[in-house]
C-alpha positions, 0 to 999 in steps of 0.5 A: 675622434674615437667613439669612447672619447665622444661618450666621455665628453658628452657625459662630462658635458651633461654632469657639468650642466646638471651641476650648474643648474643645481647650484643655480637653483640652489643659489636662487632658493637661498635668495628667496629664503633670505628675502623671506627672512628680511621681511620679518620683523626683528625683535630684541627680546629682553628678559628682565629682573634676573638675579634671584633664580637659576630656573628662570634662566633655565627656562629662558634658554629652553625656548631656543631663541636668541634673547637678552637678559637683564641682571640686577647686580648683587643678587644671589645668582646675578654673576652666575646667570650673566656668565652662563647666559654670556656663554650660551650666546645671549647678550647681557645688561646690567639692570641698574637700580634707579629710584622708583616712583613707588619707593615704598612698593619697590623697597628692598634690603637687597640693593640700594637705589640710586636717587637724587637724595644721594650725594654726587660722591654717593651716586658715583660710588654706586654706580662704580659698584653696579657697572663693574659688578658684571663686566661682561654686560654690553649695556644698561636698562632701568625701571619703567616706573623710575622716578630717577629717570625723569630727573635731568641732571641726575640722568646726565651723571648716570649716563656719562658714567654708562657712556665712559664704560662704552655701554649701551643704554636701554630705556625701559620706558615705552616712550622715545620722549622720555627724559632719560632717552632723550639725554642719552640720544643727545650724548650720542650714546648707543641707545634704544627704548622699549616698544613693549612690555610683553607681560604688562598684564599676567594673561597669555591671551592678552600677551598674544593681542598685544605682540600681534597688534605691535607686529601689525603696526611695525612690520618693517622695524626692529624693535626692543621689547621687554618680558619678565620670567614669569609663569605665564610669560613662559607659558605664552611664548611656549605655546606660541613660538612656532607661530611667532617665528613665522613673523618674527626674527629674534635677535640679541641686543648685540646684533640689534646694535651691529645691523 
């Protein structure tokens, strides 16, 4: 065999060995990274009560994490927010106006609450209006302090309509024993319940304490948590996101239910 051919074969062999090693190492590094990623808790963060301000959506977008936005139907920017959020890859929910416990405190002329004081026809009319208002929504959530969600017959009627629309139901109550959540499960709906109100208090330090306590207790789970477009909520997240990302994989609700 000519010497030049031997040299070419040797170079080719070295080339093959080098690239085989390189890709094996790359593959193993990817496996390590995938394993590290899988160790993190998965959190579907919902920003609730949107519809009044486009600035709130802008601040959410600037966090640069996958989130879900819940939009109250019929407000000034409800449809705009829903469509912009969907185009940016966020999941969209309809925040269904259900009668709150503190009716006087939450009284508003911007929308009508669904309550047991209404007739079945009135409830169905309101439901049709709200559920058709944001057609790109993948699901529905409710008020935390909702009187309506404790009414078994009312929730059966509401959840039946939500199921007919093939929508997810997220119960904002932080207890899996809530009436609404239990009914939704019995109806074999795609459903989940809120694990934590991030900004139950308006203090960033308290938010930090609450979320790290939750992570410590639920390291292997995927969870749903709810926040609101408040000044201190954005401050907390902007100040702490880099550290939180070391422990959390943020996902949308669409991802939450597809895994």
